[in-house]
C-alpha positions in Angstrom: 74.2 77.2 106.5 71.3 78.9 108.2 70.0 82.4 107.3 72.1 83.7 110.2 75.3 82.2 108.9 76.8 82.5 105.5 80.1 82.1 103.7 81.7 85.3 102.2 84.8 84.2 100.4 87.3 83.0 103.0 85.1 84.5 105.8 82.2 82.9 107.8 79.7 85.6 108.9 77.3 84.9 111.7 74.5 86.8 113.5 73.4 86.2 117.1 70.9 88.8 118.2 72.7 92.1 118.0 76.2 90.5 117.7 77.9 90.1 114.3 80.7 87.7 114.0 83.4 87.4 111.4 85.5 84.2 111.4 88.7 84.1 109.2 88.3 80.8 107.5 91.7 79.6 106.1 92.7 77.3 108.8 95.2 75.3 106.7 97.0 78.6 106.0 96.7 79.6 109.6 94.0 82.1 108.5 96.6 84.3 106.7 94.9 87.5 105.5 94.4 88.0 101.7 93.4 91.2 99.9 90.0 89.7 99.2 89.4 89.0 102.9 90.4 92.5 103.8 88.1 94.0 101.1 85.2 91.8 102.3 85.7 92.6 106.0 85.9 96.3 105.2 82.5 96.1 103.4 80.9 94.2 106.3 82.1 96.7 108.9 80.9 99.7 106.9 77.5 98.0 106.4 77.1 97.4 110.1 78.0 100.9 111.3 74.7 102.2 109.9 72.6 99.2 111.0 70.8 99.9 114.3 70.3 96.2 114.8 74.0 95.7 115.2 75.4 96.2 118.7 78.9 94.7 118.6 81.3 92.8 116.4 83.3 89.7 117.2 86.4 88.7 115.1 88.0 85.2 115.4 89.8 82.6 113.4 88.8 79.1 112.3 90.5 76.1 114.0 92.6 76.1 117.1 96.0 76.9 115.7 95.8 80.6 114.8 93.6 83.7 114.8 95.7 85.0 111.9 99.4 84.3 111.3 99.8 87.4 109.1 99.3 88.5 105.6 99.7 86.3 102.5 103.3 87.1 101.9 103.7 84.5 99.2 101.2 86.5 97.1 103.2 89.7 97.8 106.4 87.9 96.7 104.8 86.7 93.4 103.4 90.1 92.7 106.8 91.8 93.4 108.6 89.4 91.1 106.2 90.2 88.3 105.9 93.9 88.9 102.3 93.7 90.0 100.3 96.3 91.9 99.1 93.9 94.6 101.5 94.9 97.4 100.4 98.6 97.5 96.8 97.5 97.1 97.1 95.0 99.9 98.8 97.3 102.4 96.5 100.2 101.8 93.4 98.1 102.1 94.8 96.2 105.2 95.9 99.3 107.0 92.6 101.1 106.4 90.8 98.1 107.7 92.9 98.1 110.8 92.1 101.8 111.3 88.4 101.2 110.8 88.6 98.6 113.6 90.5 101.0 115.8 87.9 103.8 115.3 84.8 101.6 115.1 81.9 103.3 116.9 80.6 100.0 118.2 82.4 97.5 120.4 84.8 95.3 118.5 86.0 92.1 120.3 88.9 90.2 118.8 89.8 86.7 120.0 93.6 86.3 119.8 93.6 82.6 120.2 96.5 80.6 118.9 99.1 82.2 116.6 98.8 85.9 116.1 101.5 87.5 113.9 101.9 90.3 111.4 98.6 91.1 109.8 96.9 89.3 112.7 98.4 91.7 115.1 97.0 94.6 113.0 93.5 93.2 113.0 93.5 92.5 116.8 95.7 94.8 118.8 94.0 98.1 117.8 90.5 96.8 118.7 88.6 98.0 121.8 88.5 94.5 123.4 91.4 92.2 122.9 91.0 88.7 124.3 93.9 86.3 124.8 94.0 82.6 125.9 96.5 80.1 127.3 97.1 79.2 123.6 98.0 82.7 122.4 101.4 83.2 120.8 101.8 86.8 119.6 104.8 88.1 117.6 106.1 90.4 114.9 109.0 88.4 113.4 109.3 90.5 110.3 113.0 91.5 110.7 113.8 87.8 110.1 112.3 88.1 106.5 113.8 91.4 105.6 110.7 93.4 106.4 109.8 95.3 109.6 107.0 95.2 112.2 104.2 97.0 110.4 100.4 97.4 110.9 101.2 100.2 113.4 102.5 97.6 115.9 105.2 100.0 116.7 102.7 102.6 117.8 101.7 100.2 120.6 105.2 98.7 121.2 106.7 102.2 121.6 104.3 102.6 124.6 105.0 99.3 126.2 106.8 99.4 129.6 110.4 100.5 129.3 112.1 99.1 126.2 110.2 95.8 126.0 108.5 96.9 122.8 111.9 97.6 121.2 113.1 94.2 122.2 110.0 92.5 120.7 110.3 94.5 117.5 114.0 93.7 117.0 113.9 90.0 117.9 110.4 88.8 116.8 110.0 87.1 120.1 106.6 85.4 120.6 104.8 86.2 123.8 101.8 84.6 125.6 98.7 86.0 127.2 100.4 87.5 130.3 103.1 89.4 128.4 100.6 90.5 125.8 98.5 92.2 128.5 101.7 93.6 130.2 102.9 95.1 126.9 99.5 96.7 126.1 98.7 94.4 123.2 95.7 92.7 124.9 93.3 93.3 127.7 91.6 90.2 129.0 92.5 86.5 129.5 89.7 84.0 128.8 90.4 80.2 128.9 90.1 78.6 125.4 87.5 76.2 126.8 85.2 79.2 127.4 85.5 80.8 124.0 82.4 79.0 122.7 80.4 81.0 125.3 81.4 84.4 123.9 78.7 84.8 121.2 75.8 84.1 123.6 77.4 86.3 126.3 77.9 89.2 123.9 74.6 88.8 122.0 73.0 91.9 123.4 76.0 94.2 124.2 75.8 97.7 122.8 78.3 99.6 124.9 81.9 99.3 125.8 81.0 99.0 129.5 78.5 96.1 128.8 81.1 94.3 126.7 83.8 94.7 129.3 81.5 93.4 132.0 80.5 90.3 130.0 84.1 89.5 129.1 85.2 89.8 132.7 82.6 87.2 133.8 84.4 84.7 131.5 87.9 85.8 132.4 90.5 84.3 134.7 93.5 85.8 136.5 96.6 86.0 134.4 99.7 84.3 135.7 103.0 86.3 135.7 104.8 86.5 132.3 108.5 86.8 131.5 108.8 90.4 130.3 108.4 92.2 133.7 111.1 90.1 135.3 113.4 90.7 132.3 113.0 94.4 132.3 116.4 95.1 133.9 118.5 93.6 131.2 116.0 94.5 128.4 116.0 98.2 129.4 119.7 98.3 129.8 120.4 96.8 126.4 117.5 98.1 124.2 117.5 101.6 125.6 120.5 102.3 123.3 120.0 104.7 120.4 121.4 102.6 117.6 121.4 98.9 116.7 125.2 98.5 116.9 125.1 99.7 120.5 122.2 97.4 121.4 124.2 94.4 119.9 127.2 95.5 121.9 125.3 95.7 125.2 123.7 92.3 124.5 127.1 90.7 123.9 128.3 92.1 127.2 125.4 90.8 129.2 125.5 87.5 131.0 121.7 86.8 130.8 120.9 83.6 128.9 117.9 85.3 127.4 120.1 88.2 126.2 122.2 85.7 124.3 119.1 84.3 122.6 118.1 87.8 121.7 121.5 88.5 120.2 121.4 85.3 118.1 117.9 86.3 116.7 119.2 89.7 115.8 122.3 88.3 114.1 120.1 86.3 111.8 117.9 89.2 110.9 118.3 91.6 108.0 120.6 94.4 109.2 118.6 96.9 107.2 115.4 95.7 108.8 116.8 96.1 112.2 117.7 99.7 111.7 114.4 100.5 110.0 112.5 98.9 112.8 114.4 100.9 115.5 113.8 104.2 113.8 110.2 103.3 113.2 109.5 102.4 116.9 111.4 105.4 118.2 109.5 107.9 116.0 106.2 106.2 116.7 106.4 107.4 120.3 105.8 111.0 119.1 102.7 110.2 117.1 99.5 111.4 118.5 97.2 109.2 116.5 97.6 105.6 115.3 96.9 106.8 111.7 100.3 108.5 111.6 102.0 105.2 112.3 100.0 103.4 109.5 101.0 106.2 107.1 104.7 105.8 108.0 104.4 102.0 107.8 103.0 102.4 104.3 106.0 104.4 103.1 108.4 101.9 104.6 106.4 98.9 103.1 106.6 100.4 99.6 110.4 100.9 100.0 110.8 97.4 101.2 109.0 95.8 98.3 111.1 97.8 95.9 114.3 96.8 97.6 116.3 93.6 98.1 116.0 92.1 101.5 112.2 91.6 101.7 112.1 89.6 98.5 115.2 87.6 99.6 113.8 87.0 103.0 110.5 85.5 101.6 112.5 83.4 99.2 114.7 82.0 101.9 111.8 81.4 104.4 108.8 80.6 102.3 109.7 79.8 98.6 113.0 77.9 98.6 113.0 77.3 102.4 116.7 77.1 102.6 116.7 79.5 105.7 119.8 81.1 104.3 119.0 84.7 103.2 121.7 86.7 101.6 121.1 90.2 103.0 122.3 93.3 101.2 124.1 94.9 103.0 125.3 91.9 105.1 126.7 94.0 108.0 125.1 96.5 110.3 128.0 98.9 109.8 127.2 99.0 106.0 123.6 100.1 106.5 124.1 103.8 106.2 121.7 106.5 107.5 120.9 107.2 103.8 119.7 103.6 103.3 117.5 103.8 106.3 116.1 107.3 105.6 115.0 106.4 102.1 112.4 104.1 103.6 110.8 107.0 105.4 110.5 109.5 102.5 107.1 110.6 101.3 105.6 108.6 98.5 103.8 111.6 97.0 100.5 110.8 95.4 100.6 107.3 96.9 100.6 108.6 100.5 98.0 106.7 102.6 95.0 108.7 103.6 91.9 107.9 105.7 88.3 108.9 105.4 87.3 111.0 108.4 
């Protein structure tokens, strides 16, 4: 590697004039984020804040399959089974990294090419400039593994048009470029074939306006997505105030897509569905994204100490039998007390951010 390109663990770091580029380099694992990667990225971003030679930062993923398919949940599973401290360490480090990207004083451009899920959504959707391509597939499928859409995704989804965000959070539906822009998760559509031109185009950008102008030169018009056309039935069903009512409305709807949404929810953890709904509804009242990360941290710690998250990873990732045994199994048995305990203060462990 040249002096302007070096390997930093599972990251490739490059310099091109005033641009600094971090590439997540675990393509066989769909660039899943590890604790070490989050630590190294945090250190690089801190270093570049004070460097007058750095004008902008570009984040992308190695290979063509994914920017980042999420966190390394198998590592979380192993740590939880052994009583290790990794989960709390990982989430606190990851969430602080996401906030540093959200608050970064220099333009941060994230290329959401390929699969973008979970932790990848956290790294990308809070950035100043969020690029999607015709290959983008963005989703938060956590309710299917007994978890919930974290990384403050609900802060953004709560502000999506109508109740589209609630639909995405409760079904894990993957969306493409057009719908990501419509939902407020992305800003600009650039063909995958033009991504190689980004470093040169951004090499001397130092302001948000400069960066936006350069990105627009490479962009193309975005074709219509599915979400806008589906708003009528989505809003009618997902505007309900509890999960049971949403399920009932979906069952009474004749739309084919509604039946698919109902099937996805019936496979999900009942506890996760209720946690996710409360999380997204409360996130609408938050003034700052940090509040959403703090709430997500409380919920995450409760999930790792509970049953469904571990069981969901077992069924999906470890044993791969795709047959999780949720506890409770029925929505009606998930009491308000069960839901509320996921939102309680964690005392000295509360997530804080350096101002």
